[in-house]
BASE-806316 format. One line per field, with one value per residue (C-alpha): residue number from 1; x, y, z; residue in one letter. Coordinates in nm, 3 decimals. Layout:
BASE-806316
vofi = NUM  ...
c1 = X  ...
c2 = Y  ...
c3 = Z  ...
papa = a  ...
This chain:
BASE-806316
vofi = 1  2  3  4  5  6  7  8  9  10  11  12  13  14  15  16  17  18  19  20  21  22  23  24  25  26  27  28  29  30  31  32  33  34  35  36  37  38  39  40  41  42  43  44  45  46  47  48  49  50  51  52  53  54  55  56  57  58  59  60  61
c1 = -2.769  -2.952  -2.776  -2.847  -2.651  -2.494  -2.426  -2.059  -2.103  -2.399  -2.541  -2.868  -3.081  -2.904  -2.724  -2.392  -2.467  -2.819  -2.913  -3.109  -3.312  -3.565  -3.450  -3.561  -3.385  -3.071  -3.062  -3.112  -2.840  -2.589  -2.647  -2.530  -2.374  -2.198  -1.905  -2.140  -2.247  -2.105  -2.286  -2.373  -2.541  -2.914  -3.034  -3.176  -3.557  -3.687  -3.805  -4.180  -4.291  -4.365  -4.615  -4.456  -4.438  -4.693  -4.567  -4.612  -4.916  -4.866  -4.879  -5.178  -5.092
c2 = -5.298  -5.064  -4.903  -4.715  -4.431  -4.406  -4.060  -4.027  -3.716  -3.502  -3.306  -3.108  -3.323  -3.651  -3.817  -3.999  -4.362  -4.289  -4.505  -4.350  -4.612  -4.413  -4.431  -4.075  -3.935  -4.137  -3.996  -3.638  -3.666  -3.827  -3.557  -3.277  -3.404  -3.731  -3.645  -3.658  -4.017  -4.354  -4.609  -4.958  -5.232  -5.257  -5.600  -5.818  -5.838  -6.146  -6.430  -6.487  -6.734  -7.081  -7.320  -7.627  -7.935  -8.201  -8.531  -8.824  -9.038  -9.358  -9.666  -9.894  -10.232
c3 = -1.242  -1.010  -0.717  -0.395  -0.237  0.108  0.250  0.354  0.571  0.686  0.394  0.347  0.576  0.499  0.788  0.759  0.673  0.550  0.249  -0.038  -0.228  -0.432  -0.798  -0.881  -0.573  -0.651  -1.006  -0.884  -0.618  -0.852  -1.113  -0.883  -0.558  -0.625  -0.391  -0.088  -0.156  -0.250  -0.465  -0.348  -0.550  -0.493  -0.387  -0.662  -0.658  -0.478  -0.699  -0.693  -0.429  -0.557  -0.407  -0.248  -0.464  -0.387  -0.253  -0.491  -0.427  -0.227  -0.451  -0.390  -0.242
papa = m  a  y  h  l  v  c  v  h  p  f  h  g  y  d  k  g  q  i  v  t  d  p  a  e  v  d  a  l  m  a  e  r  d  h  h  f  v  r  i  d  a  p  e  p  a  a  p  a  q  s  p  a  k  a  p  a  e  p  s  a
């Protein structure tokens, strides 16, 4: 499961409450400064859009 980070207090250009979503940035921050951030679950990717189902044809009378 992927996750994002939320800054818990101002730190090196990050504001309190700022959410970090870039995976490379998340990995770098967690490697050295995990006490400045908390993890939250990243949203699941949206399912691909599907075309609407066609209505059944009207029976001939």
